[in-house]
SEVO-92415 format. One record per atom (N, C-alpha, C): residue in one letter; x, y, z. Coordinates in steps of 0.2 Angstrom, whole numbers, padded with zeros to 4 digits, always signed. Each point is the difference from the previous one (the first is absolute). Layout:
% SEVO-92415
aXYZ ...
This chain:
% SEVO-92415
x+0047-0031+0059 x-0005+0003-0004 x+0002+0002-0007 x+0006+0001-0002 x+0002+0002-0006 x-0002-0006-0005 x+0002-0006+0002 x-0002-0006-0005 x-0007+0000-0001 x-0004+0000+0005 x-0007+0000-0001 x-0003+0006-0004 x+0003+0006+0001 x-0002+0005-0004 x+0001+0000-0007 x+0006-0003-0001 x+0002-0001-0007 x-0004-0005-0004 x-0003-0005+0004 x-0004-0005-0003 x-0007+0004-0002 x-0002+0004+0004 x-0006+0004+0000 x+0000+0004-0007 x+0005+0004-0001 x+0001+0005-0005 x+0002-0004-0007 x+0002-0006+0000 x+0002-0003-0006 x+0006+0003-0004 x-0002+0001-0006 x+0006+0003-0004 x+0000+0008+0000 x-0004+0003+0004 x+0000+0008+0000 x+0007+0001+0004 x+0004+0005-0003 x+0006+0002+0002 x+0000+0006+0005 x-0005+0001+0004 x-0002+0006+0003 x+0007+0002+0004 x+0002-0004+0005 x+0006+0002+0004 x+0006+0000-0004 x+0001-0004-0005 x+0007+0000-0004 x+0000+0007-0003 x-0006+0002-0003 x+0000+0007-0003 x+0001+0005+0005 x-0003+0000+0005 x+0001+0005+0006 x+0007+0001+0002 x+0003-0006+0001 x+0007+0000+0002 x+0004+0003-0005 x-0001-0001-0006 x+0005+0003-0005 x-0002+0007+0000 x-0006+0002+0000 x-0001+0008+0000 x+0003+0003+0006 x+0001-0003+0006 x+0003+0003+0006 x+0007-0002+0000 x+0003-0003-0004 x+0007-0002+0000 x+0002-0005+0005 x-0005-0004+0002 x+0001-0006+0005 x+0002-0006-0004 x+0005-0004+0003 x+0002-0005-0004 x-0005-0006+0000 x-0003-0001+0005 x-0005-0006+0001 x-0007+0002+0002 x-0004-0003-0004 x-0008+0001+0001 x-0002-0003+0007 x+0003-0005+0002 x-0002-0003+0007 x+0002+0005+0005 x+0006+0003-0001 x+0002+0005+0005 x-0004+0006+0001 x-0003+0002-0006 x-0004+0006+0000 x-0007-0002+0003 x-0002-0006-0001 x-0007-0002+0003 x+0001-0001+0007 x+0005-0002+0003 x+0001-0001+0007 x+0002+0007+0003 x+0003+0004-0003 x+0002+0006+0003 x-0007+0005+0000 x-0004-0001-0005 x-0006+0003+0000 x-0006-0003+0005 x+0000-0006+0000 x-0005-0004+0004 x+0002-0003+0006 x+0006+0000+0002 x+0002-0004+0005 x-0003+0002+0007 x-0001+0006+0001 x-0003+0003+0006 x-0007-0002+0001 x-0003-0002-0006 x-0007-0002+0000 x-0002-0008+0002 x+0006-0003+0000 x-0001-0008+0001 x+0003-0002+0007 x-0004-0005+0002 x+0003-0003+0006 x+0002-0007-0001 x+0006-0002+0002 x+0002-0007-0002 x-0005-0006+0002 x-0001-0004-0005 x-0005-0005+0001 x-0007+0001+0001 x-0002+0007-0001 x-0007+0002+0001 x-0002+0004-0006 x+0004+0003-0004 x-0002+0003-0006 x-0001+0008+0001 x-0004+0003-0004 x-0001+0007+0000 x-0004+0002+0006 x+0002+0005+0004 x-0003+0002+0006 x-0002+0008-0002 x+0003+0003-0004 x-0001+0007-0001 x-0002+0001-0008 x-0006-0002-0001 x-0003+0000-0007 x+0000+0006-0003 x-0001+0006+0003 x-0001+0006-0002 x+0007+0003-0003 x+0005-0002+0003 x+0007+0002-0003 x+0004-0005-0004 x-0003-0006-0001 x+0003-0005-0004 x-0001+0003-0007 x+0005-0002-0005 x-0001+0002-0007 x+0000-0006-0004 x-0005-0001-0003 x-0001-0006-0005 x+0004+0002-0006 x+0000+0006-0002 x+0004+0002-0006 x+0003+0007+0001 x+0005+0001-0004 x+0004+0006+0001 x+0002+0002-0007 x+0000+0006-0002 x+0002+0002-0007 x+0000+0008-0001 x+0001+0002-0006 x+0000+0007-0002 x-0007+0002-0003 x-0004-0004-0002 x-0007+0003-0002 x-0003+0003+0006 x-0005+0004-0002 x-0004+0004+0005 x-0004-0005+0004 x+0000+0000+0007 x-0004-0004+0004 x-0007+0001-0001 x-0004-0005+0002 x-0007+0001+0000 x-0002+0004+0006 x-0006+0004+0000 x-0003+0003+0005 x-0007-0003+0001 x-0001-0005+0005 x-0006-0003+0001 x-0005+0005+0003 x-0006+0000-0003 x-0005+0005+0002 x-0006-0004+0003 x+0000-0006-0001 x-0006-0004+0003 x+0001-0008-0001 x-0003-0003+0005 x+0000-0008-0001 x-0007-0002+0002 x-0002-0006-0003 x-0007-0003+0002 x+0001-0007+0000 x-0003-0004+0005 x+0001-0007+0000 x-0007-0003+0001 x-0001-0005-0004 x-0006-0004+0000 x+0002-0008+0000 x+0001-0003+0005 x+0003-0007+0000 x+0007+0000-0002 x+0002-0003-0005 x+0006+0000-0003 x+0001+0004-0006 x-0005+0004-0001 x+0000+0005-0006 x+0002+0007+0003 x+0005+0003-0003 x+0003+0006+0003 x+0000+0005-0006 x-0002+0006+0001 x+0000+0006-0005 x+0005+0005+0003 x+0005+0002-0004 x+0005+0005+0002 x-0001+0006-0005 x+0000+0006+0003 x+0000+0006-0004 x+0006+0004+0002 x+0002+0003-0006 x+0007+0004+0001 x-0001+0006-0004 x+0004+0005+0001 x+0001+0006-0004 x+0005-0002-0006 x-0002+0002-0006 x+0004-0001-0006 x+0006+0004+0000 x-0001+0007+0002 x+0006+0004-0001 x+0000+0003-0007 x+0006+0002-0002 x+0001+0002-0007 x+0003-0005-0004 x-0001+0001-0006 x+0004-0005-0005 x+0007+0004-0001 x+0005-0003+0003 x+0007+0003-0001 x+0005-0006+0000 x+0006+0001-0001 x+0005-0005+0000 x+0000-0005+0006 x-0002+0002+0006 x+0000-0004+0005 x-0007-0003+0002 x-0005+0001-0004 x-0007-0002+0001 x-0004+0000-0007 x-0001-0006-0003 x-0004+0000-0006 x-0006-0004+0001 x-0005+0003-0003 x-0007-0003+0001 x+0000-0008-0002 x+0005-0002-0004 x+0000-0007-0002 x+0004-0004+0005 x+0003+0002+0005 x+0003-0004+0005 x-0004-0005+0002 x+0003-0006+0001 x-0003-0006+0002 x-0002+0000+0008 x-0005-0003+0002 x-0002+0000+0007 x+0002-0007+0003 x+0003+0000+0006 x+0002-0006+0004 x-0002+0001+0007 x-0002-0005+0003 x-0003+0000+0007 x+0004-0006+0004 x+0004+0002+0004 x+0003-0005+0005 x-0004+0000+0006 x+0000-0006+0003 x-0004-0001+0006 x+0002-0005+0005 x-0002+0001+0006 x+0001-0005+0006 x-0006-0001+0003 x-0002-0006+0002 x-0005-0001+0004 x+0003+0001+0007 x-0004+0003+0005 x+0002+0002+0006 x+0002-0006+0004 x-0003-0006-0002 x+0002-0006+0004 x+0006-0004-0003 x+0003+0003-0006 x+0006-0003-0003 x+0005+0005-0002 x+0003+0003+0006 x+0004+0005-0001 x+0007-0001-0003 x+0001-0007-0001 x+0007-0001-0004 x-0002-0003-0007 x-0006+0002-0003 x-0001-0003-0006 x-0003+0006-0005 x+0004+0003-0003 x-0002+0006-0005 x-0003-0004-0006 x-0005+0004-0003 x-0003-0003-0006 x+0000+0006-0005 x-0001-0001-0006 x-0001+0005-0005 x-0005-0001-0005 x-0004+0005-0002 x-0005-0001-0005 x+0004+0004-0006 x+0001-0003-0006 x+0004+0004-0005 x-0004+0000-0006 x-0004-0004-0002 x-0004+0000-0006 x-0006+0004+0000 x+0000+0006+0003 x-0006+0004+0001 x-0001+0004-0006 x-0006+0000-0003 x-0002+0004-0006 x-0002+0007+0002 x+0005+0004+0003 x-0002+0007+0001 x+0007+0003+0000 x-0001+0007-0001 x+0006+0004-0001 x+0000+0006+0004 x+0005+0004+0001 x+0000+0005+0005 x-0005+0005-0002 x-0001+0002-0006 x-0005+0004-0003 x-0007-0001+0002 x-0002-0007+0002 x-0007-0002+0002 x-0002+0003+0007 x+0005+0001+0004 x-0001+0003+0006 x-0004-0004+0005 x-0001-0006-0002 x-0003-0005+0005 x+0000-0007-0003 x+0000-0005+0004 x+0000-0007-0002 x-0004-0004+0005 x-0004-0005-0002 x-0003-0005+0004 x+0003-0007-0001 x+0003-0002+0006 x+0004-0007-0001 x-0003-0005+0005 x+0001-0006-0002 x-0002-0006+0004 x+0006-0003+0004 x+0000+0001+0006 x+0006-0003+0004 x-0002-0007+0001 x+0004-0005-0001 x-0001-0007+0001 x-0001-0001+0008 x-0005-0004+0002 x-0001-0001+0007 x+0006-0003+0004 x+0004-0004-0004 x+0006-0003+0003 x-0002-0004+0006 x-0006-0003+0000 x-0003-0004+0006 x+0000+0004+0007 x+0000+0007-0001 x+0000+0004+0006 x-0008+0001+0002 x-0001+0001+0007 x-0007+0002+0002 x-0002+0006-0004 x-0007+0000-0001 x-0003+0006-0003 x+0001+0006+0005 x+0002+0006-0003 x+0001+0006+0004 x+0008+0000+0002 x+0004-0004-0002 x+0007+0000+0002 x+0003+0007-0002 x+0003+0004+0004 x+0002+0006-0003 x+0006-0001-0005 x-0001+0005-0005 x+0005-0001-0006 x+0005+0007+0000 x+0006-0001-0001 x+0005+0005+0000 x+0001+0000-0008 x-0001+0006-0003 x+0000+0001-0007 x+0006+0005-0002 x+0003-0001-0006 x+0005+0004-0002 x-0001+0001-0007 x-0002+0006-0002 x-0001+0002-0007 x+0006+0003-0003 x+0002-0002-0006 x+0006+0003-0003 x-0001+0000-0008 x+0004+0003-0004 x-0001+0000-0007 x+0007-0002-0003 x-0001-0002-0006 x+0006-0002-0004 x-0001+0003-0007 x+0005+0002-0003 x+0000+0003-0007 x-0002-0006-0005 x-0001+0002-0006 x-0002-0005-0005 x+0005-0006-0002 x+0007+0002+0001 x+0005-0005-0001 x+0002-0003+0007 x-0003+0001+0005 x+0002-0002+0007 x+0007+0001+0001 x+0003+0006-0002 x+0006+0002+0001 x+0001+0005+0006 x-0006+0003+0002 x+0000+0005+0005 x-0006-0002+0004 x+0000+0001+0007 x-0006-0001+0004 x+0000+0006+0005 x-0006+0001+0003 x-0001+0005+0005 x+0001-0003+0007 x+0001+0004+0005 x-0001-0002+0007 x-0007-0002+0001 x-0001-0005+0005 x-0006-0003+0002 x-0003+0005+0005 x-0007+0000-0001 x-0004+0004+0005 x-0004-0005+0004 x+0000+0001+0007 x-0004-0005+0004 x-0007+0002+0002 x-0004-0005+0001 x-0007+0001+0002 x-0002-0007+0004 x-0004+0001+0004 x-0003-0007+0004 x-0007+0000-0001 x-0003-0006-0001 x-0007-0001-0001 x-0002-0006+0004 
């Protein structure tokens, strides 16, 4: 799962930064110690709610609502306050799994929304999945330098 996950996030150093913040020597070790109980060998994620797509020291999002129309999804969240751990300018990221592809994490990263917007409407690629396939979504934020990230918050649509 670690290799597939790394391909999904590309050059984002989410787990490397989180490992350094926690004094852990290896990012893959932190990923596995955090998510290992959520994975079944050969099958992928079974406990989507407890899986963490992201980990970090920024304030975590609080999802207040979701809406889905086909492959278009709207997420709403509380902005919280503008403080060192939560800036209105934090970038929005959405990780996701199709319920039918539990070993294939995906990430939307070039989302033109910020934490202060308090909502985003995104188009999830259909991925050749049947219409209505459940989606497991993970909302998280990154600062403007992508040097800090928030823990992800889970929702299913």
